[in-house]
N, C-alpha and C positions, 0 to 999 in steps of 0.2 A: 677584140676586146680594148674601148678607152683605155686613156692613160689613166686619167683617175681612178677607175676600176681596178686596173692593174694595180697602182699603188696602195689603194683601200685592201686590195685583197693580199696584197706582199705584207703589209701592213698584220693584216691579220692574222697569217699565217706564223709571222716572224713571233708576237705576241702570245700564241698560240704553244710556238715552241720555245720558249721562254718559261713561261707556265710551268712546260711538263719538266722542263729542266730544275726549276725549282722544288716540282714536287719529288721529283729522283733524288734529289737532295737532302730535302727532308725524310724520305723513306729508307735515306742510305742505311742507317743504324735497325731498321725493324726487320725481323724476320719473314719472311713473304711464303706462306706455306705453300709448297706444289700443287698443281691440281691432280685430281687421280687419273689417272690414265684408265682409257676407256677399254673393256668393261671391266668394270671393279664391281659389280652385283651381277645376279641372275639376269635373265633377258626373258620376256615374254616374247614366245612366239603365236599368232593364232591363227587358224585355218579355222574360214569360215564356213566349211563344210564339213560334211559327217564321216566319221572315224572309214576306213574302210576302203576308201575312193585315192583317187591320183592327188587329191590337193593334199590330201593328210599323209600319206606315206612320202611326198616329198618334202613336207615340212616337219615330221620326224626326221626323216635321213641328213636335211640339212641342218635340223637344230642338234642332232649327235656330232654330226662331223666338226661344223664350225665353233660348237662348244668344247669340243677336246682341240682343236684349233687357238680358240680365245682365251681355253683356261678357264671356261666359266660355264655355269648351267644355264641352259637354256631349256624351259619349261613350255610344252606344247599344250596350247588351249584350245578345244574344239568348239566355236561360239556360229551357230551354225543358226540357218534361216532366210526364208526371202532372197534367195539364189546370191547368199555372198554378203546381202547389206548391214544383217546386226553384227555381222565380224567388222565389217572394215569402217561402219559407222563405232565402232569401239576403241578402234587403231584413231583411227579420225579425231577422236576427243581425247587421246592419251599425250602424255607428256613428251615436248619434242626433245628428247635426252636422246631416244635410241636404243631404249629399253624395251619399247613395245613393237612387237614387227608384224606386218602383213603378209602372209602368201598369198598376194594376190592374183588374180587371173583372169582369163577373156570375158569372165563375167563381171568381176569387179572393179573392173580397171577397161571392161572393153563393150560389152553386151549393156551392161546394166543403165549407162548414160541416155541411152537413145530408148530405152522402154520407159522406162520413169519419168517423169516429170518433174515428181518432186521427191528426187532423191535425196536424203539426210546426209550424205556427203558428198563431194565436191572430187571428182576421182583426181582432178589436176593441182588442183591450190590446195587441199590437204594432207599431200603426199608426199616423200622423197623417193624417189625411187634408188633403189639400194642395188638389183643386180638382176637378171635373168637366171633362172634356173634350168626351165625344160619347156618341151614341146609334146603334148600326146596326142594321136591322131585319134577320131570318132570314128566309132565302127556302127553297122546295124545288125543288130543280134537279135533274133527271134527262140520264142517255144518252142524245143525243140518236139512238143506234142500235137504241134500244127501241121509238123509234116512235109514243110515248105523250105526247100534246100537252094534256089534261085532266087535270085531278085524280080526274074520273070514270072515264077510259082507266086512271088508275094502279092504282086501287082493282080496277076488274073484272082487270087483270092479275094483278096480289096474287092474287086471289081463286084465280082459274083457275092461278095458279103456286104453293102454299100453302108458303113454306120456301124461295124461291129468289130473295126479293127482299132487299137488304142495304143500310144508310142509316149512311153515314159524315158524322161530326161532329170536333170540334178538341179532341175527349176525352170521358172519362167524367163527366157530370155537369157538362158544359157547356151552356150555354144551345139550342146544338143539339141534343143529346143529349135533352134537355129537349123539343124543340119535336117531337122525331119519337116519342118514346115517347107522349106527347100526340095527334098525329097517329094512332098504331097503336092508341091506345086507343078514338079518336074512329072511325076507320073499319075498325076488324077487319080489318083484313090483317095477316098474319104477316111481320114485318121481322125481322134479326136487324141490332145496332148493330156498326159498324167504327168504332172511336175511333181517331183520327189524333192528331199534335200541335201541331195549327194547322190553322186554316180552307184555309189556300191550300194545303195538299197532300191534305188531304181534297177538296177541288174537283176538284182537278188530278187526280186520279185517275177520277172522273167524267169528263171527258172523254178523258181516254186511256183507259176503258171498262174498267176496273178494278174498279169499283164502281156500281151502277146507279143509288143516290140518295144525294143527300146535304142536309142541314140546313145554312147557313152564312151567315153576313153576305154580305147583298147587296155587300158591300166588294170582297170578294175574289171574289163570282160574278159579280158584274159585266163584268171584262176579257175572260171564257170567253163570256159569253154576248152581249157585244156582237161577237163573234169569230166566233160560230155554231156553238161547239165543245161548249157545253151547252144545255138547254131552261132556263125557269124556271117552274114551272107555279102556282105561287103566295106571297104577301109575309105573314108572319106577324107583320103591323102593323097596325093600326088603317085606316090609311089607303096609299095607293100610294106605290110609292117613288116619288121625281122622276128618278131613274137607268133605272129599268125603269115607264115610265107605261101601260104595254100589259099588265102584267102584273098580274092581280087577285090582291085581298088572300083570306086563308083565309075570310074571313067571307064573302066575295062567289061565293067556290064551295063554299060551302054547310057551312063549319065555322067557327063563332062558337065566340069564346073561346081560340081559341089564336092568344092574340097574345104574341110573344115580341121581345125585342131585346137586342143586346148592348152593354153598356155601358161606358165606360171611363172612369178617374179615375186621378190619380195621387196616389202617396200616399208618407209619407218613414217613416221609423223614429219609434217613438214614443219621447217626450220630446227630438224635436228643438223649436228654440226656437221658440217663435211668433213673432218677430220673423221669423225665416227663412222660417218657414210663409207668413207675409203677401206678404212679398217675391215670393215665389213663386207665391203666388196672385194677386195683383198682374199680373206676366207673362204669366200664361194668359190672363187676361181682355182682356190688351192684344193677342194672338195671336188669339184666339177673335174679337174684336172688327174685325179684319182681313178686307177684303172679297176677298183671293186667297186667304185660307187658306180663309175659309169656300165660297168657290169651288171650291177644291183638296179639301177635304172632301167637297164636295156629290158631285164627280166619283167618288167613291168611295160613296158611297152612306150617308155618312156624316151626322150631321146636330150640329153643334156644341152643347152646353150647355154653360154657364158655371151655377158656383154657388160657393158660401162654402165655407171648409171645415167648419161645422156645418153648412150645408144635406146637405153630400155626407156626414158621420156620421149624420145621422139618413135622409138616404136608404140609406143600403148597411145598417145596421144592419136595416131595414122589409124591403130585399130579402133577406136571410139569413132572416128568418122566413117570409116569400114561399114562397121556395124548398125551405125544409124542408119547407111544407106541402108542395109538388104531390110532394117526390121522396116523402114517406111514402104519398100517396095512390095515385101510380103505382107504389109499391113497387119504385122504383127502385135496384139494388145496385150497390157497384163492381165491375167485370170484371176 
């Protein structure tokens, strides 16, 4: 820096320091009220998918645990529609004060940016990462009335009945949708996608006989699987699910490379004070460290996963790129 610039810089900072000191003296006798500690009022936590699914379960679980830890009421609100776009857009337009949270996931902050050209929110610019919560593997579920017990039998049925198979998921561009399209491409069978507003209704209609196949999170499939209302042919993960230990992975069934999991993480509005973010992140860590919380998540097929805000930021940005590449390769379009 030139000497003249240094002198000018030092002069400016000295003058600023003098003005600051004078201000402190002038305000010395005034009583300045302390800022209220965060949080000092109820927090709204948005689940962008239907009640009964993994997103809803984890939103409510974290709301209960964090609310107790922070001594504040955390109210869950399901704002569903358009593969999580409705709920995410609501939070993107909220005040940047930490009092409106989003249980974001692999759709809102993963697949949607690569699927929709005119997404009404920016997953990077509109949100502040708070912390990861967990992962849920995807499963291939079928209607027991089909009489199909293995992937091989499903493929044989599909090839004998072209155009008669449909698969449901939690929405267009969801990880379930991508898993179905990847399986469709790998197996060579013809299937039509039936998008729903969440995993629970998607797999519920398989149990009801309204749609033959679903690619949904193990959390939503487990209760119906345990009740014998659906069959699960494979888990789309690198290892078997603890809640379905007898169900093979896609790789074990002969389809390597089809590995998809739904992930869930809390986000606040961009511009939320870092102090508030850190308070909530520490609360997430406390919740996920609890043995009863971890057991509760495991019964739903969910695997707890803690992260710092920085780790989540790096992770979801990489996911956006990964899913964009898959969407382009499989030529998936909004329906």
